[in-house]
C-alpha positions in Angstrom: 134.3 348.9 190.0 136.4 346.1 191.8 134.3 342.4 192.9 134.2 340.7 196.1 133.3 337.0 196.3 129.6 336.5 197.7 128.2 333.8 198.6 123.8 333.8 198.6 122.8 331.4 201.5 119.6 329.8 200.7 117.3 327.9 203.3 115.0 325.5 202.0 112.0 323.9 203.2 109.6 322.2 200.6 110.3 325.1 198.1 109.9 322.8 194.9 107.4 324.8 193.4 110.3 328.2 193.7 113.8 326.8 194.1 114.8 326.6 190.5 113.5 330.5 190.0 115.3 331.9 192.8 118.3 329.3 191.7 118.2 331.3 188.3 118.2 334.2 189.9 121.4 333.9 191.1 122.8 332.1 188.4 121.8 334.6 186.1 123.2 338.0 187.6 125.3 340.8 186.2 128.3 339.9 187.9 131.3 337.5 187.5 130.8 333.8 187.8 133.8 333.5 190.1 132.4 336.0 192.3 129.3 334.8 193.1 128.5 331.5 194.7 125.6 329.7 196.0 125.3 327.7 199.2 121.7 326.0 200.3 120.4 324.1 203.1 117.5 321.4 202.4 116.4 320.9 205.7 114.9 318.0 205.2 112.4 318.8 203.2 109.3 316.4 202.1 108.5 317.0 198.0 110.9 317.2 195.3 113.7 320.2 196.7 116.9 318.3 196.9 116.2 316.9 193.9 115.9 319.6 192.0 118.2 321.3 194.0 121.3 318.7 193.0 120.5 318.7 189.3 120.8 322.2 189.2 124.1 322.0 191.7 125.6 319.1 188.8 125.5 321.4 186.2 127.4 324.8 187.9 129.4 322.4 190.3 131.9 325.3 191.2 129.1 327.7 191.7 126.7 325.8 194.4 127.8 323.9 197.6 124.4 322.0 199.0 123.7 320.4 201.9 121.2 317.8 203.5 119.7 317.7 206.7 117.3 316.2 209.3 114.3 318.6 209.2 115.4 321.3 212.4 114.0 324.7 211.4 114.7 327.7 210.0 116.4 328.9 212.9 118.8 325.6 213.1 119.6 326.6 209.5 120.4 329.6 209.1 123.1 329.3 212.2 124.7 326.2 210.1 124.4 328.6 207.0 126.8 331.3 208.3 129.0 329.0 209.7 130.0 327.7 206.6 129.6 331.3 204.7 133.9 331.2 203.4 133.6 334.5 201.3 134.5 338.1 202.7 130.3 338.6 201.7 127.5 337.3 202.0 123.3 337.3 202.0 120.3 335.8 202.3 117.6 334.3 199.7 114.5 332.6 200.9 114.0 329.8 198.4 110.3 331.1 197.4 111.9 334.8 196.8 114.5 336.2 194.0 116.3 338.6 192.9 115.9 341.0 190.6 118.2 341.8 187.4 121.3 343.5 188.3 120.4 343.2 192.1 124.4 342.0 192.8 125.9 344.8 191.0 124.1 347.3 192.2 124.7 346.3 196.1 128.5 346.2 195.9 128.4 348.8 194.1 126.3 350.6 197.5 128.7 349.3 199.3 131.9 351.5 198.0 133.9 348.3 196.5 133.6 346.5 199.9 133.9 348.8 203.1 130.2 348.7 204.3 129.4 346.2 207.0 125.9 345.6 205.5 124.4 346.7 202.4 120.5 347.7 202.6 118.3 347.9 199.8 114.4 348.0 198.8 112.4 345.2 197.8 108.7 344.1 196.7 106.1 342.0 197.8 104.3 340.0 195.0 101.3 338.3 195.7 101.6 335.0 195.5 98.2 334.2 192.6 98.2 337.1 190.8 102.4 337.8 190.4 101.9 341.7 190.8 103.7 344.1 193.2 101.9 344.7 196.6 103.8 347.1 198.4 107.4 348.2 198.6 109.9 347.1 201.2 112.0 349.3 202.8 111.1 352.6 201.3 112.3 354.8 203.6 116.0 355.0 203.3 118.1 357.6 203.2 121.8 358.0 202.6 122.8 359.0 205.9 120.9 356.9 207.9 122.6 355.0 210.9 121.5 351.8 211.8 119.1 352.9 214.7 117.0 355.1 212.2 117.1 352.1 210.1 115.6 349.7 212.6 113.0 352.2 213.6 111.9 353.3 210.4 111.9 350.2 208.1 110.6 346.5 208.1 113.7 344.3 210.0 113.9 341.3 207.0 116.7 339.8 207.0 116.9 338.9 203.1 118.2 341.4 201.1 120.7 342.4 203.3 125.0 342.2 201.8 126.9 341.2 205.0 130.1 341.6 205.5 131.0 338.3 207.1 134.1 338.7 209.6 131.5 342.1 211.3 128.6 339.6 211.9 131.1 336.7 213.2 132.5 339.3 215.4 129.3 340.5 216.5 128.8 337.1 218.2 125.1 336.6 217.1 123.9 333.4 217.1 120.6 331.9 215.8 118.9 329.8 219.0 117.6 326.5 217.6 113.6 326.1 218.4 113.3 329.7 218.0 112.3 330.1 214.3 109.4 332.9 214.5 110.6 336.3 214.3 114.2 335.1 214.4 115.9 337.6 211.5 114.5 340.2 213.7 116.8 339.0 216.0 119.7 338.5 214.6 119.2 342.4 213.1 118.6 343.6 216.5 121.4 342.2 218.0 123.6 342.9 214.9 123.3 346.3 213.4 124.3 348.3 216.8 127.7 346.6 216.8 128.1 347.3 212.8 130.2 350.4 212.1 129.3 351.5 208.8 125.8 350.5 207.3 125.5 351.5 203.6 122.0 352.5 201.5 121.2 351.2 198.5 117.8 352.4 196.4 117.3 350.4 194.6 114.7 347.8 194.4 116.5 344.6 194.6 114.6 341.4 195.5 111.1 340.2 194.9 109.5 338.9 198.3 106.5 336.0 198.0 105.5 334.6 201.1 104.5 331.1 200.7 102.0 328.8 202.8 104.8 326.8 203.7 106.1 329.8 205.4 106.7 330.1 209.1 106.0 333.6 209.2 102.3 333.4 206.7 99.7 334.8 209.1 97.0 333.5 207.3 98.6 329.9 207.4 99.3 330.1 211.2 97.2 332.1 212.4 96.9 332.3 216.5 100.3 329.8 217.0 102.8 332.3 216.1 101.9 334.6 218.9 103.5 332.7 221.6 106.8 331.9 219.9 107.5 335.1 219.0 107.5 335.9 223.0 110.0 333.4 223.4 112.4 335.1 220.5 111.8 338.7 222.7 112.7 336.0 226.4 116.2 335.3 223.7 116.9 338.7 222.5 116.5 339.7 226.0 118.8 337.3 227.6 122.0 338.2 225.0 121.6 341.6 224.8 122.6 343.3 228.2 125.3 345.6 225.9 122.6 346.3 223.6 121.4 350.0 223.9 117.7 350.3 225.9 116.8 352.2 222.7 117.3 349.3 221.2 116.1 347.3 223.3 112.7 349.0 223.6 112.2 349.1 219.6 112.4 345.1 219.7 109.9 345.7 222.2 107.4 347.4 220.2 107.9 345.3 216.9 107.1 341.5 218.9 104.4 343.9 220.0 103.1 345.4 216.5 103.0 341.5 215.3 100.7 340.0 218.3 98.8 343.4 218.4 98.1 342.9 214.6 97.2 338.9 215.4 94.7 339.8 217.7 92.9 342.8 217.3 93.4 342.9 213.9 94.3 340.2 211.1 91.4 338.0 212.5 89.0 340.5 211.2 90.4 340.2 207.6 91.0 336.1 207.5 87.9 336.1 209.4 89.3 333.6 212.0 87.2 332.6 215.2 88.4 335.0 218.0 91.1 333.7 220.0 90.5 331.6 223.5 90.6 333.7 226.5 93.4 331.0 228.1 95.6 332.2 224.7 95.2 336.1 225.7 95.9 335.5 229.1 98.5 333.1 228.7 100.4 335.6 225.8 100.0 338.9 228.9 101.5 336.8 231.5 104.7 335.6 229.4 104.9 339.5 228.6 104.7 341.0 232.4 106.6 338.3 233.7 109.1 338.9 231.6 109.2 342.5 231.6 109.4 341.5 235.8 112.1 339.0 235.1 114.5 342.3 233.1 113.4 345.1 234.4 111.9 347.0 231.5 110.1 349.6 231.2 109.8 351.0 228.5 109.0 354.1 225.7 106.4 354.6 223.0 108.4 357.8 220.6 105.9 357.0 217.6 102.4 357.6 217.1 101.9 354.1 216.0 103.7 352.7 218.9 101.6 354.6 221.4 98.5 353.0 220.2 100.0 349.5 220.5 100.5 350.5 223.4 97.3 351.6 224.9 96.2 348.6 223.7 98.5 346.5 225.8 98.9 348.7 228.8 95.9 351.4 229.5 93.0 349.4 227.8 93.8 346.5 230.5 95.1 348.9 233.4 98.0 346.9 233.8 100.3 348.7 236.4 103.0 351.8 235.6 105.6 350.4 236.5 106.0 349.1 233.1 106.0 352.7 231.4 
């Protein structure tokens, strides 16, 4: 196997409890040291994250680069990480997650030694308290899967994907500062359709642990992420004039599934008080305003999408112009 140079991009905010484990998992990979680098940005952490990162970097100065900035949010940080990549390939890893043993080797091998624009793999979601496997992410991976089938059949997660740097830069996507909800999904749905060669790694290479500090942690955030997810949808629609309508439709339903789960499912799991009528009305008004502005007419090819569609439209007797 020929080796390719890879940078692991790690955005960090208040990750003192987990950042050392994250770094150790990268540094202990069975992959030549000179081909595997770490680029980490500390996004204005108010705990000991930066001190921990610097102490590790001092031990591996040739392999680790650290940038410290005032707090800007995850979208700005991801964009800055992308702008500082200097290797042919990169992969995101969140500060509270970690790679499994031999993950990089498996991803590179699946890439046909650098022939793919992106390599997707399976991952475990890990329970925070009991540290056990909860479910498998990206379980529906098939060897001949194209980018559209991947986006339609798997959870669109940004980490654990090995990207060819030049292919991503050519796609032209830029994270928008301030939009810190669903920014990973936005990048994937915009970038993936522009990639020519998607490779599949059917091994489990990554462990995802969602902490209380996570922006997307539903239990921690309650309803406050609903409106930001619609703002991210608006940004996606504004930059996706050349994106296939099927991809746009799929992104809309991914946004719907999140809002639907927040309004109708997760509140029962976590025993939240019901959302205020003002929030519900604001949610629907923002969605329909977007549909009018971008002349959206959506379809629902999958059973689970039809159910969500019914809740969002038929149940509320919305005009048929959207469907």
